[in-house]
ZAMARGU-4260 file (C-alpha; in steps of 0.2 Angstrom, whole numbers, plus 5000, padded with zeros to 4 digits):
<rodrens>
0) 5920/5675/5316 | 5917/5691/5325 | 5901/5686/5332 | 5897/5671/5343 | 5885/5658/5336
5) 5875/5657/5352 | 5870/5676/5357 | 5862/5677/5374 | 5852/5692/5377 | 5855/5704/5390
10) 5838/5700/5398 | 5844/5681/5398 | 5859/5684/5407 | 5853/5696/5420 | 5836/5689/5423
15) 5836/5671/5420 | 5854/5666/5425 | 5856/5678/5440 | 5873/5681/5438 | 5873/5698/5446
20) 5882/5700/5462 | 5876/5702/5480 | 5871/5720/5486 | 5875/5731/5471 | 5890/5721/5463
25) 5889/5724/5444 | 5882/5710/5433 | 5893/5700/5422 | 5887/5703/5404 | 5892/5695/5388
30) 5893/5706/5372 | 5876/5706/5364 | 5883/5707/5346 | 5898/5710/5335 | 5895/5728/5336
35) 5900/5728/5354 | 5916/5720/5350 | 5922/5731/5336 | 5926/5717/5323 | 5936/5729/5313
40) 5950/5729/5326 | 5947/5714/5337 | 5943/5696/5336 | 5928/5688/5346 | 5939/5681/5358
45) 5948/5698/5361 | 5932/5708/5363 | 5926/5695/5376 | 5942/5697/5385 | 5941/5716/5385
50) 5922/5715/5392 | 5928/5703/5406 | 5942/5715/5410 | 5930/5730/5411 | 5917/5721/5422
55) 5932/5716/5434 | 5939/5734/5435 | 5921/5740/5438 | 5918/5728/5452 | 5933/5732/5463
60) 5946/5722/5455 | 5963/5728/5448 | 5968/5726/5430 | 5976/5709/5435 | 5959/5703/5440
65) 5962/5702/5459 | 5950/5709/5471 | 5955/5718/5485 | 5950/5703/5497 | 5959/5689/5487
70) 5973/5679/5494 | 5990/5679/5487 | 5987/5662/5479 | 5971/5667/5471 | 5981/5682/5465
75) 5993/5669/5455 | 5978/5661/5448 | 5969/5676/5441 | 5978/5686/5428 | 5974/5699/5415
80) 5963/5693/5400 | 5974/5689/5385 | 5972/5698/5369 | 5965/5690/5353 | 5976/5678/5345
85) 5983/5677/5328 | 5970/5664/5323 | 5952/5668/5325 | 5939/5656/5331 | 5920/5655/5333
90) 5915/5655/5352 | 5902/5641/5354 | 5890/5636/5368 | 5885/5619/5372 | 5868/5616/5379
95) 5861/5598/5384 | 5844/5593/5389 | 5839/5578/5399 | 5855/5567/5395 | 5854/5550/5401
100) 5868/5537/5399 | 5867/5518/5402 | 5877/5503/5402 | 5875/5485/5401 | 5871/5478/5418
105) 5888/5471/5426 | 5888/5452/5428 | 5892/5454/5446 | 5877/5464/5449 | 5866/5451/5439
110) 5873/5437/5450 | 5866/5446/5464 | 5849/5445/5458 | 5847/5462/5449 | 5834/5460/5436
115) 5836/5475/5425 | 5846/5473/5409 | 5855/5491/5411 | 5863/5501/5423 | 5859/5521/5422
120) 5874/5532/5426 | 5867/5549/5421 | 5850/5554/5425 | 5841/5568/5416 | 5857/5580/5416
125) 5852/5597/5410 | 5863/5613/5409 | 5873/5624/5397 | 5892/5628/5395 | 5896/5645/5388
130) 5911/5654/5380 | 5922/5664/5392 | 5915/5656/5407 | 5925/5643/5417 | 5913/5629/5423
135) 5917/5616/5437 | 5911/5599/5436 | 5910/5591/5453 | 5903/5578/5464 | 5908/5565/5476
140) 5917/5549/5469 | 5905/5539/5459 | 5893/5554/5455 | 5898/5553/5436 | 5909/5568/5433
145) 5920/5560/5421 | 5906/5550/5413 | 5896/5566/5409 | 5912/5574/5402 | 5915/5559/5391
150) 5897/5558/5385 | 5897/5576/5380 | 5914/5575/5372 | 5909/5560/5363 | 5923/5549/5371
155) 5912/5535/5376 | 5913/5522/5364 | 5900/5509/5373 | 5884/5511/5382 | 5868/5520/5377
160) 5866/5539/5376 | 5849/5548/5377 | 5845/5566/5376 | 5848/5582/5366 | 5865/5589/5365
165) 5868/5604/5354 | 5882/5616/5349 | 5876/5634/5348 | 5858/5628/5343 | 5863/5615/5331
170) 5863/5595/5335 | 5880/5589/5340 | 5888/5579/5326 | 5904/5570/5333 | 5913/5570/5317
175) 5912/5589/5317 | 5913/5592/5336 | 5930/5583/5336 | 5937/5597/5325 | 5932/5611/5336
180) 5934/5604/5353 | 5949/5598/5364 | 5950/5586/5378 | 5964/5587/5391 | 5965/5569/5400
185) 5969/5567/5417 | 5985/5556/5414 | 5996/5568/5404 | 6002/5557/5389 | 6015/5563/5378
190) 6029/5556/5367 | 6044/5556/5378 | 6058/5560/5365 | 6051/5577/5358 | 6053/5594/5366
195) 6039/5605/5371 | 6038/5616/5356 | 6039/5601/5344 | 6024/5592/5353 | 6014/5608/5350
200) 6020/5610/5331 | 6016/5592/5329 | 5998/5595/5336 | 5996/5611/5326 | 6002/5604/5310
205) 5989/5590/5311 | 5974/5599/5318 | 5974/5616/5312 | 5965/5619/5294 | 5975/5616/5278
210) 5971/5634/5273 | 5982/5641/5288 | 6000/5644/5281 | 6015/5636/5291 | 6020/5654/5296
215) 6004/5657/5304 | 6005/5640/5312 | 6022/5643/5320 | 6017/5661/5327 | 6001/5653/5334
220) 6012/5639/5342 | 6023/5653/5349 | 6008/5662/5356 | 6001/5646/5365 | 6018/5643/5373
225) 6017/5661/5380 | 5999/5659/5385 | 6002/5643/5395 | 6020/5651/5402 | 6031/5637/5395
230) 6043/5650/5386 | 6058/5644/5396 | 6054/5626/5393 | 6051/5625/5375 | 6066/5617/5371
235) 6066/5604/5385 | 6063/5585/5381 | 6046/5580/5387 | 6053/5564/5395 | 6045/5550/5405
240) 6033/5555/5419 | 6042/5554/5436 | 6059/5549/5427 | 6065/5562/5416 | 6060/5578/5408
245) 6045/5589/5413 | 6037/5589/5431 | 6019/5584/5434 | 6014/5603/5434 | 6024/5607/5417
250) 6016/5591/5410 | 5999/5596/5413 | 6002/5614/5406 | 6009/5605/5390 | 5993/5594/5389
255) 5983/5611/5389 | 5994/5619/5376 | 5994/5602/5364 | 5974/5605/5364 | 5974/5624/5363
260) 5986/5624/5347 | 5971/5615/5338 | 5961/5632/5341 | 5946/5623/5348 | 5931/5633/5354
265) 5927/5621/5368 | 5940/5613/5379 | 5936/5598/5392 | 5949/5595/5407 | 5948/5580/5417
270) 5955/5585/5435 | 5968/5597/5429 | 5974/5599/5446 | 5975/5581/5453 | 5991/5576/5461
275) 5998/5593/5462 | 6003/5604/5477 | 5996/5621/5481 | 6008/5631/5471 | 6008/5619/5456
280) 5989/5619/5456 | 5988/5638/5456 | 6000/5638/5441 | 5990/5626/5431 | 5974/5635/5436
285) 5982/5651/5430 | 5985/5644/5414 | 5967/5637/5414 | 5961/5654/5417 | 5972/5661/5403
290) 5963/5650/5392 | 5946/5655/5397 | 5950/5674/5395 | 5953/5670/5376 | 5934/5667/5375
295) 5933/5648/5374 | 5922/5638/5383 | 5931/5628/5397 | 5924/5614/5407 | 5934/5605/5421
300) 5931/5590/5432 | 5937/5595/5449 | 5940/5585/5466 | 5942/5593/5482 | 5949/5610/5477
305) 5956/5622/5489 | 5947/5638/5493 | 5957/5648/5480 | 5956/5634/5466 | 5937/5633/5469
310) 5934/5652/5468 | 5944/5653/5452 | 5928/5645/5443 | 5913/5655/5437 | 5900/5642/5437
315) 5897/5625/5445 | 5888/5609/5439 | 5886/5598/5454 | 5881/5580/5453 | 5876/5567/5466
320) 5878/5548/5466 | 5867/5541/5453 | 5872/5555/5441 | 5858/5568/5445 | 5861/5587/5445
325) 5859/5595/5462 | 5865/5612/5457 | 5869/5621/5441 | 5872/5639/5441 | 5884/5653/5446
330) 5897/5652/5461 | 5896/5670/5464 | 5909/5681/5473 | 5917/5671/5488 | 5905/5657/5483
335) 5891/5667/5489 | 5878/5659/5477 | 5881/5642/5481 | 5882/5644/5499 | 5866/5655/5499
340) 5858/5641/5488 | 5862/5626/5501 | 5859/5637/5517 | 5841/5641/5511 | 5838/5622/5512
345) 5829/5618/5529 | 5840/5609/5540 | 5857/5611/5532 | 5871/5618/5543 | 5878/5634/5540
350) 5896/5635/5534 | 5909/5639/5547 | 5920/5654/5545 | 5935/5652/5533 | 5929/5635/5529
355) 5932/5628/5512 | 5915/5631/5502 | 5919/5616/5490 | 5922/5603/5505 | 5906/5611/5515
360) 5896/5609/5499 | 5900/5591/5496 | 5897/5587/5515 | 5880/5594/5516 | 5874/5587/5500
365) 5881/5569/5503 | 5870/5553/5504 | 5871/5554/5523 | 5865/5572/5524 | 5849/5567/5512
370) 5846/5553/5524 | 5847/5564/5540 | 5838/5578/5532 | 5825/5567/5523 | 5827/5577/5507
375) 5831/5572/5490 | 5843/5586/5484 | 5840/5582/5465 | 5821/5584/5468 | 5824/5599/5477
380) 5835/5607/5463 | 5821/5603/5451 | 5808/5612/5460 | 5819/5628/5463 | 5819/5644/5452
385) 5837/5641/5448 | 5833/5625/5439 | 5818/5635/5430 | 5831/5648/5424 | 5843/5635/5418
390) 5830/5626/5409 | 5824/5643/5400 | 5842/5647/5396 | 5845/5629/5389 | 5828/5632/5378
395) 5835/5648/5371 | 5852/5641/5367 | 5844/5626/5358 | 5838/5638/5344 | 5851/5644/5332
400) 5853/5663/5330 | 5846/5671/5315 | 5859/5668/5300 | 5870/5656/5309 | 5875/5641/5299
405) 5878/5624/5305 | 5896/5618/5307 | 5903/5608/5292 | 5919/5601/5287 | 5922/5593/5270
410) 5933/5579/5278 | 5935/5570/5295 | 5953/5575/5297 | 5961/5592/5295 | 5976/5586/5284
415) 5975/5574/5270 | 5982/5556/5271 | 5999/5562/5264 | 5999/5578/5277 | 5996/5565/5291
420) 6009/5553/5286 | 6023/5567/5285 | 6019/5574/5301 | 6019/5556/5309 | 6035/5551/5301
425) 6043/5568/5307 | 6039/5565/5325 | 6043/5546/5324 | 6060/5551/5316 | 6065/5562/5330
430) 6058/5549/5343 | 6070/5536/5336 | 6085/5548/5334 | 6083/5553/5352 | 6082/5535/5358
435) 6101/5530/5360 | 6096/5517/5373 | 6085/5508/5359 | 6096/5509/5345 | 6114/5507/5353
440) 6108/5492/5362 | 6102/5483/5347 | 6117/5488/5337 | 6129/5482/5351 | 6119/5466/5352
445) 6120/5464/5333 | 6139/5467/5333 | 6141/5453/5347 | 6130/5441/5338 | 6139/5444/5322
450) 6156/5440/5330 | 6148/5424/5339 | 6140/5417/5324 | 6156/5420/5314 | 6166/5411/5327
455) 6155/5397/5328 | 6153/5394/5310 | 6170/5399/5306 | 6173/5397/5287 | 6160/5384/5285
460) 6156/5391/5269 | 6172/5385/5261 | 6167/5367/5264 | 6154/5360/5252 | 6160/5342/5249
465) 6147/5332/5259 | 6128/5333/5264 | 6134/5337/5282 | 6144/5352/5275 | 6128/5359/5266
470) 6118/5356/5282 | 6131/5366/5292 | 6130/5380/5279 | 6111/5381/5280 | 6112/5380/5299
475) 6124/5395/5298 | 6112/5406/5288 | 6098/5401/5298 | 6107/5406/5315 | 6113/5421/5306
480) 6096/5429/5305 | 6086/5420/5319 | 6096/5427/5335 | 6097/5445/5329 | 6079/5444/5323
485) 6073/5439/5340 | 6083/5454/5349 | 6074/5465/5336 | 6058/5459/5341 | 6060/5460/5360
490) 6069/5477/5359 | 6056/5486/5350 | 6040/5481/5361 | 6043/5493/5375 | 6046/5508/5362
495) 6029/5503/5353 | 6021/5501/5370 | 6025/5519/5375 | 6020/5526/5359 | 6004/5516/5358
500) 5996/5526/5373 | 6001/5542/5364 | 5992/5535/5349 | 5977/5531/5358 | 5975/5550/5364
505) 5979/5558/5348 | 5968/5547/5337 | 5954/5551/5349 | 5957/5569/5346 | 5954/5566/5328
510) 5972/5571/5324 | 5975/5556/5310 | 5968/5539/5305 | 5977/5523/5308 | 5985/5520/5292
515) 5997/5535/5290 | 6002/5533/5308 | 6006/5514/5306 | 6016/5518/5289 | 6026/5531/5297
520) 6031/5520/5312 | 6036/5505/5301 | 6045/5515/5288 | 6055/5524/5301 | 6063/5507/5305
525) 6070/5505/5288 | 6085/5515/5289 | 6090/5509/5305 | 6089/5490/5301 | 6097/5495/5284
530) 6113/5500/5293 | 6111/5486/5305 | 6110/5473/5291 | 6125/5482/5282 | 6137/5479/5296
535) 6131/5463/5302 | 6131/5455/5284 | 6149/5461/5280 | 6156/5453/5296 | 6146/5436/5295
540) 6148/5434/5277 | 6167/5436/5279 | 6169/5426/5294 | 6158/5411/5289 | 6168/5411/5272
545) 6153/5411/5260 | 6158/5414/5241 | 6163/5432/5237 | 6152/5434/5221 | 6141/5450/5220
550) 6124/5440/5217 | 6127/5429/5232 | 6132/5442/5243 | 6117/5454/5240 | 6105/5439/5240
555) 6112/5435/5259 | 6110/5453/5262 | 6092/5454/5255 | 6086/5438/5266 | 6095/5446/5281
560) 6087/5463/5279 | 6069/5457/5276 | 6072/5444/5290 | 6077/5458/5302 | 6062/5469/5297
565) 6050/5454/5298 | 6055/5451/5317 | 6054/5469/5321 | 6037/5471/5314 | 6032/5455/5322
570) 6037/5463/5338 | 6026/5479/5334 | 6011/5467/5329 | 6012/5457/5346 | 6011/5475/5356
575) 5997/5480/5345 | 5986/5465/5349 | 5990/5463/5368 | 5986/5474/5383 | 6005/5478/5387
580) 6023/5473/5381 | 6025/5460/5394 | 6011/5450/5388 | 6017/5454/5371 | 6034/5447/5375
585) 6026/5430/5381 | 6016/5429/5365 | 6031/5432/5354 | 6042/5419/5363 | 6028/5406/5361
590) 6031/5407/5342 | 6049/5407/5342 | 6048/5388/5345 | 6037/5387/5330 | 6049/5396/5319
595) 6062/5382/5324 | 6050/5368/5322 | 6048/5373/5303 | 6067/5378/5301 | 6071/5360/5295
600) 6084/5356/5308 | 6073/5344/5319 | 6077/5325/5315 | 6060/5316/5312 | 6058/5301/5324
605) 6061/5284/5314 | 6045/5275/5310 | 6047/5257/5316
</rodrens>
């Protein structure tokens, strides 16, 4: 673990990539081997952090990574590289060559006369992502930033992917890749009824290897909490977005932490600063920078960043509409490399003093600018020396280093089915326990329903002389379970709908399979419905006046319990097969009439 699987030679970094600064600025080098990083005392991540720290100090930066010319906001973003953490990891590079992505032609475009059967969204994308390097993935709206990230991360479930994607020289296998990568979605989706630390414990216990002891997992969780600066919020309930709990910026840091506790080598982040003000964005970027300084490979899609946010990145992969690369390389100090590249193109206007390089770059490379200048920026990039160096680097990284072994895991998930169930049940239990608005409402309704049913059918169980009396008794039994069952069905739907979005994220991250999650969710209802059934049947049974024998009472209890359980699970099922709980409520209501139809109380029309 002390040696990265993808070792880049000093010559490659200096001559091919050209990361050296302008006019004598020291070159940024990666450690050549594990010998440079003292594996006896340092992990690979710690060695890489020390290397970056030495380079920053030699280039006129203070130990906190702030140059003499950086603004206070940029100073808030750049912090000292973190030490190696308790759990080691293998730094991995991702290289991809001529990646194309197609989807079936939309019906709207076919209706307009488009003859092609497929729509191409990515065209020949070639680049690399390396450990300890923060890469920005940018482009105008519709350029394919998120599409490219989803393709590389294996999040695209449809469409057609072409090209060569490798992890430190070995072909990418999605089942393996999911175990060593993390994906921070733009929408920060978390279970609202657990605390920050519990969210991280849950993720760590499901995603870290079984060989890691519980004590090490807890230590690692505490280290991650410190890394993302959530120490003072670790016992705060996450809450619902914009309603209770964490702010937007705090939720984004939690999203990063949830992925980081899986100890991934590669992390993808989809617009981590979207929807944040300048201060909040700086805090989030400081967290991102902390993550990079552990030696991990971090890639972020970013949309219209400020100057300070933009210059916090090390490299840039820029796409234009149509999914074509128009720049892939280093930003340079004060964005000097990207400015130098575009200003070298004939006709491109020079950047104004103190103008945002990110905004200027998108403006001068827009479709309108291409038409005005009569130039195709994608073709210009492919004919440049920058592309040739990038292509050579890709070819080098496509070859596994000597002695390296392809990543392999014996199972798809880190934990066994039993381990997955235990963790899922643990979180579901706390979610239910901290949901008084859900449990107390249904318990209160159950009490009211018990009193109403008992009053309406007062002592009808004592009258068994005629067929009408028996019909009344049967009606009392049916009403006793039907109305409470409907309430159970309707109240559980919003709860399941909230957790379903969390389930989609967690399952895509490879945390568990569907079976243990479903079992945990349905079994968590059992003790609550058991308590509900107990006090409900005691009230109804006594007020209706059924016979007080143990066999008959427990038979009534048995029927009531499983009826309530059935209606609750029926509500869960309707949410699972519909887009949202509103449609689920409509679908469930449609079947209530069918239940009544087969209840035996409808009088058939006489046949003449």
